[in-house]
C-alpha positions in Angstrom: -33.9 10.4 -4.0 -33.9 9.5 -0.3 -30.3 10.6 0.4 -28.8 7.3 -0.7 -25.9 7.2 -3.2 -26.1 4.5 -5.8 -23.0 3.3 -7.6 -23.1 1.4 -10.9 -20.2 -0.8 -11.4 -19.2 -4.1 -12.9 -17.0 -6.7 -11.2 -15.5 -8.5 -14.2 -14.2 -12.1 -14.0 -10.8 -12.4 -12.4 -9.2 -13.3 -15.8 -10.0 -9.8 -17.0 -9.4 -8.1 -13.6 -5.8 -9.4 -13.5 -5.0 -7.8 -16.8 -6.3 -4.4 -15.8 -4.5 -1.3 -14.5 -5.7 1.3 -12.0 -4.6 5.0 -12.2 -5.0 6.9 -9.0 -4.5 10.7 -8.9 -4.2 12.2 -5.4 -6.3 15.4 -4.7 -5.0 15.5 -1.1 -1.7 14.7 0.5 -1.5 11.4 2.3 1.0 10.8 5.2 1.4 8.0 7.7 -1.6 9.0 9.7 -3.9 9.9 6.8 -4.9 6.3 5.7 -2.0 5.6 3.3 -2.5 2.8 0.7 -1.2 -0.5 2.0 0.0 -2.7 -0.8 1.4 -6.3 -0.8 4.2 -6.2 -3.4 4.0 -9.0 -6.0 0.5 -10.2 -4.8 -1.0 -9.4 -8.3 1.0 -12.4 -9.6 -0.7 -14.9 -7.3 -4.0 -15.1 -9.1 -7.3 -15.1 -7.3 -6.9 -15.7 -3.5 -9.5 -16.8 -1.1 -10.0 -14.2 1.6 -8.8 -16.6 4.2 -5.4 -16.7 2.5 -4.8 -12.9 2.6 -3.2 -12.7 6.1 -0.8 -15.5 5.2 0.2 -13.7 1.9 0.7 -10.4 3.8 2.9 -12.2 6.3 4.9 -13.9 3.6 5.3 -11.0 1.2 5.1 -8.0 3.6 3.3 -4.8 3.0 4.4 -1.3 2.1 2.7 2.0 2.9 2.5 4.4 0.0 2.5 8.1 0.9 1.5 10.8 -1.6 1.7 14.5 -2.2 -1.3 16.4 -3.7 -1.1 15.8 -7.4 0.9 12.5 -7.3 -0.3 9.9 -9.8 0.1 6.2 -9.3 -0.5 3.3 -11.7 -0.8 -0.2 -10.3 -2.2 -3.6 -11.1 -5.9 -3.6 -10.2 -5.7 -7.1 -8.8 -2.9 -6.4 -6.3 -3.8 -6.9 -2.6 -4.4 -3.4 -1.2 -6.2 -1.7 1.7 -6.0 1.3 3.9 -6.7 2.0 7.6 -8.9 4.8 8.8 -7.3 8.2 9.0 -6.3 9.4 12.5 -7.5 12.1 13.1 -10.2 12.1 10.4 -8.9 14.1 7.4 -9.6 14.2 3.7 -7.9 11.6 1.4 -9.6 12.3 -1.9 -8.4 10.5 -5.0 -9.6 10.3 -8.6 -9.4 6.6 -9.5 -9.8 5.2 -13.0 -9.6 1.5 -13.9 -8.4 0.6 -17.4 -9.1 -2.5 -19.4 -8.3 -3.4 -23.0 -10.6 -6.4 -22.8 -14.4 -6.6 -23.2 -16.5 -8.1 -20.5 -18.4 -11.3 -21.3 -22.1 -10.7 -21.9 -24.4 -9.7 -20.4 -21.8 -7.6 -18.5 -20.7 -4.4 -20.1 -18.3 -1.6 -19.3 -19.9 1.8 -18.7 -17.4 4.3 -20.1 -17.0 8.0 -20.5 
């Protein structure tokens, strides 16, 4: 290989995505300066939003920063509006993330499981 990293993933239709859950296990602690997860509470109930609407939704609903200790585990709705800023100074923020779905994807898409 030429040094590139290739990821294989499926982006399912939103109707499936909004019924999924994400489990995130923290391998490193995350404080206010280490790129904490920013979540817009309740945004997973709004359905698919155009990117142009996200700033308005953040202003209306507000956002929360989620800090973590090493070993903390979170479970959240996969479709919730979330982001993080860059760490300052640069530090590790490793997580193990697993997305769960009880629904099959429509063909020809297929989940690649373990």
